[in-house]
VMD Tcl script that draws the C-alpha trace (Angstrom):
set ca {
  {-11.41 45.00 -31.53}
  {-11.82 41.32 -30.13}
  {-11.73 40.54 -26.46}
  {-8.60 39.06 -25.58}
  {-9.06 35.66 -23.92}
  {-5.93 33.68 -24.12}
  {-2.26 34.28 -22.09}
  {0.75 32.47 -23.82}
  {3.49 31.37 -21.38}
  {6.84 30.79 -22.06}
  {7.34 27.30 -19.92}
  {4.92 24.43 -19.15}
  {4.89 21.25 -17.63}
  {1.80 18.91 -16.80}
  {-1.42 17.43 -17.86}
  {-4.20 20.04 -19.53}
  {-6.51 21.06 -16.52}
  {-9.73 23.18 -16.06}
  {-10.68 24.94 -12.78}
  {-11.69 28.21 -11.19}
  {-9.04 31.19 -11.42}
  {-7.56 32.71 -8.28}
  {-5.11 35.54 -8.86}
  {-2.84 37.22 -6.24}
  {-1.04 40.14 -6.41}
  {1.92 38.70 -4.32}
  {4.17 35.79 -4.41}
  {3.66 32.46 -2.94}
  {5.37 29.77 -0.49}
  {3.72 26.63 -0.19}
  {5.70 26.44 3.04}
  {5.40 29.84 4.60}
  {2.14 30.88 3.17}
  {0.00 27.96 3.07}
  {-1.76 25.80 6.10}
  {-1.21 22.60 5.04}
  {-3.79 20.83 6.88}
  {-6.58 23.01 5.65}
  {-5.47 24.28 2.12}
  {-5.79 27.82 3.28}
  {-3.51 30.72 2.67}
  {-2.59 31.87 6.18}
  {-0.08 33.90 6.25}
  {-1.74 37.17 7.97}
  {-1.64 40.10 5.72}
  {-1.22 37.87 2.22}
  {-3.25 39.18 -0.61}
  {-5.36 35.63 -0.52}
  {-5.18 35.11 3.26}
  {-8.03 32.63 4.53}
  {-8.78 31.32 0.65}
  {-8.58 27.91 0.09}
  {-6.32 26.82 -3.02}
  {-7.88 23.17 -3.12}
  {-8.84 22.81 -7.29}
  {-8.14 26.14 -7.99}
  {-5.77 27.74 -10.90}
  {-3.24 29.96 -9.23}
  {-1.71 32.46 -10.59}
  {1.18 34.22 -8.85}
  {3.64 36.81 -10.08}
  {6.52 34.86 -8.24}
  {7.47 31.98 -6.10}
  {8.86 32.18 -2.77}
  {10.62 30.19 -0.64}
  {12.96 27.45 -1.88}
  {13.88 23.59 -1.09}
  {10.44 23.00 0.98}
  {8.27 23.38 -1.98}
  {9.27 19.75 -3.13}
  {7.83 18.15 -0.36}
  {5.02 20.62 0.63}
  {3.37 20.10 -2.96}
  {3.19 16.32 -2.80}
  {1.96 16.88 1.21}
  {-0.90 18.85 -0.09}
  {-1.63 16.81 -3.06}
  {-1.95 13.43 -1.00}
  {-4.13 15.22 1.89}
  {-6.39 16.43 -0.93}
  {-5.80 20.20 -1.01}
  {-3.85 20.74 -3.98}
  {-4.45 23.43 -6.60}
  {-5.07 22.11 -10.11}
  {-2.19 24.25 -11.75}
  {-0.02 26.86 -10.55}
  {0.60 29.77 -12.94}
  {3.43 32.03 -12.25}
  {5.67 34.82 -13.80}
  {8.42 34.12 -12.29}
  {9.51 30.52 -10.59}
  {12.44 28.62 -9.36}
  {13.62 24.94 -10.30}
  {12.57 23.69 -6.80}
  {8.82 24.89 -7.17}
  {8.77 23.51 -10.80}
  {10.46 20.22 -9.34}
  {7.88 19.78 -6.58}
  {4.85 20.68 -8.82}
  {6.07 17.92 -11.29}
  {6.67 15.30 -8.54}
  {3.08 15.88 -7.20}
  {1.73 15.85 -10.51}
  {0.59 19.52 -10.33}
  {0.49 21.42 -13.53}
  {2.84 24.43 -13.39}
  {3.52 27.26 -16.15}
  {5.92 30.21 -16.16}
  {6.23 33.49 -17.71}
  {3.36 35.22 -19.72}
  {3.04 37.60 -22.62}
  {0.61 39.74 -20.81}
  {-0.50 40.07 -16.86}
  {-3.21 37.66 -16.13}
  {-5.49 40.42 -14.32}
  {-5.76 41.78 -18.00}
  {-7.18 38.94 -19.13}
  {-8.49 36.61 -16.24}
  {-10.72 37.67 -13.12}
  {-11.09 36.00 -9.94}
  {-13.98 32.68 -10.47}
  {-13.13 32.76 -13.93}
  {-13.24 29.23 -15.31}
  {-9.86 28.66 -17.15}
  {-8.11 25.99 -18.99}
  {-4.26 25.60 -18.57}
  {-2.72 23.82 -21.59}
  {0.89 23.15 -20.92}
  {1.55 21.41 -24.22}
  {0.38 24.52 -26.28}
  {1.74 26.82 -23.64}
  {-1.57 28.54 -23.41}
  {-4.15 29.81 -20.32}
  {-7.64 30.20 -21.83}
  {-10.58 31.70 -20.07}
  {-13.62 29.11 -21.09}
  {-15.99 30.73 -19.06}
  {-16.21 34.23 -17.57}
  {-17.36 34.61 -13.85}
  {-18.66 38.06 -14.79}
  {-20.79 36.62 -17.50}
  {-22.14 33.93 -14.97}
  {-22.97 36.78 -12.52}
  {-24.83 38.79 -15.02}
  {-26.86 35.39 -15.80}
  {-27.61 34.77 -12.42}
  {-29.09 37.95 -11.80}
  {-31.13 38.11 -14.92}
  {-32.64 34.65 -13.70}
  {-33.28 36.31 -10.24}
  {-34.99 39.24 -11.44}
  {-37.60 37.20 -13.69}
}
mol new
graphics top color blue
foreach p $ca { graphics top sphere $p radius 0.5 }
foreach p [lrange $ca 0 end-1] q [lrange $ca 1 end] { graphics top cylinder $p $q radius 0.2 }
display resetview
């Protein structure tokens, strides 16, 4: 059986982007979970606490919060800390509106749990028009190649 490397999403908007995947087991709020001056997840105890979201493709099971997302996404985009894409299992209209306003690709709903296809550090392509997320390069393959090169 061939290894699966593509996730189909139900809804999507934005440009095609590629970036490093960052997967969280918990939801996300740009207002309460993020330090909008550094781009790091700053809420104590968050699964990604201390991780920078700049230029990442972020995977979250759900969106948290509401009205602040619109300006928060625009704010981090203007400061240069925005992710390349937001991939949600479930989101809300305010998060979608905020991402679109800031020019950040956003998707919602998936046909398979992302952690079954994508690993942290994988290089992924988000294609909103075709409603797909594809692993372009696996971080596991890259790590194996580095180990082989170092052993030689």
